[in-house]
Each structure stands twice: as structure tokens, then as C-alpha cells.
VOSENU-206675 format. One record per residue (C-alpha): x, z, y; residue number from 1; residue in three letters. Coordinates in steps of 0.5 Angstrom, whole numbers, plus 500, padded with zeros to 3 digits. Layout:
<recs>
+-----+-----+-----+-----+--------+
:  c1 :  c3 :  c2 : num : residu :
+-----+-----+-----+-----+--------+
:   X :   Z :   Y : NUM :    ALA :
...
+-----+-----+-----+-----+--------+
</recs>
This chain:
<recs>
+-----+-----+-----+-----+--------+
:  c1 :  c3 :  c2 : num : residu :
+-----+-----+-----+-----+--------+
: 341 : 913 : 451 :   1 :    UNK :
: 341 : 919 : 456 :   2 :    UNK :
: 345 : 918 : 463 :   3 :    UNK :
: 351 : 921 : 463 :   4 :    UNK :
: 354 : 924 : 470 :   5 :    UNK :
: 362 : 926 : 471 :   6 :    UNK :
: 364 : 933 : 471 :   7 :    UNK :
: 370 : 932 : 475 :   8 :    UNK :
: 367 : 933 : 482 :   9 :    UNK :
: 370 : 933 : 488 :  10 :    UNK :
: 370 : 940 : 491 :  11 :    UNK :
: 368 : 940 : 499 :  12 :    UNK :
: 376 : 942 : 500 :  13 :    UNK :
: 378 : 936 : 497 :  14 :    UNK :
: 380 : 939 : 490 :  15 :    UNK :
: 377 : 935 : 483 :  16 :    UNK :
: 375 : 940 : 478 :  17 :    UNK :
: 377 : 939 : 471 :  18 :    UNK :
: 371 : 937 : 467 :  19 :    UNK :
: 368 : 942 : 462 :  20 :    UNK :
: 369 : 941 : 454 :  21 :    UNK :
: 362 : 939 : 452 :  22 :    UNK :
: 363 : 938 : 444 :  23 :    UNK :
: 365 : 931 : 444 :  24 :    UNK :
: 372 : 929 : 443 :  25 :    UNK :
: 371 : 922 : 445 :  26 :    UNK :
: 367 : 923 : 451 :  27 :    UNK :
: 372 : 929 : 453 :  28 :    UNK :
: 378 : 924 : 453 :  29 :    UNK :
: 374 : 919 : 458 :  30 :    UNK :
: 373 : 925 : 462 :  31 :    UNK :
: 380 : 927 : 462 :  32 :    UNK :
: 382 : 920 : 463 :  33 :    UNK :
: 378 : 920 : 469 :  34 :    UNK :
: 379 : 926 : 472 :  35 :    UNK :
: 387 : 925 : 472 :  36 :    UNK :
: 386 : 918 : 475 :  37 :    UNK :
: 382 : 922 : 481 :  38 :    UNK :
: 387 : 928 : 481 :  39 :    UNK :
: 393 : 922 : 482 :  40 :    UNK :
: 389 : 918 : 487 :  41 :    UNK :
: 388 : 925 : 491 :  42 :    UNK :
: 395 : 927 : 491 :  43 :    UNK :
: 397 : 919 : 493 :  44 :    UNK :
: 393 : 919 : 499 :  45 :    UNK :
: 394 : 926 : 501 :  46 :    UNK :
: 402 : 925 : 501 :  47 :    UNK :
: 400 : 918 : 505 :  48 :    UNK :
: 397 : 922 : 511 :  49 :    UNK :
+-----+-----+-----+-----+--------+
</recs>
């Protein structure tokens, strides 16, 4: 099984990039869920500062 890395990476300015679609709907759905969680987390932490 190949190792997978998340495409939703945090940039140096603190933004989270949206993952690229690579053809697997199930994988993309999981990556979008992770992306949404990271984006929500970054918004919540930036509001508390």
C-alpha cells in the first residue's frame, strides 16, 4: 500500500490550501473533511487571539 500525504498543507502565512482532486472520490471526500477541519480550527484559533 502506498503512503499518502495530505494535500491540504498550511502555508507560511497560516492559510490552508484546498486539496487537489486526483480522481478518487472517496479519498477526495476524506481530504476535504480534513481540509474543512483544519480551516475551521485555524479560524477559531485566529479569532481567540
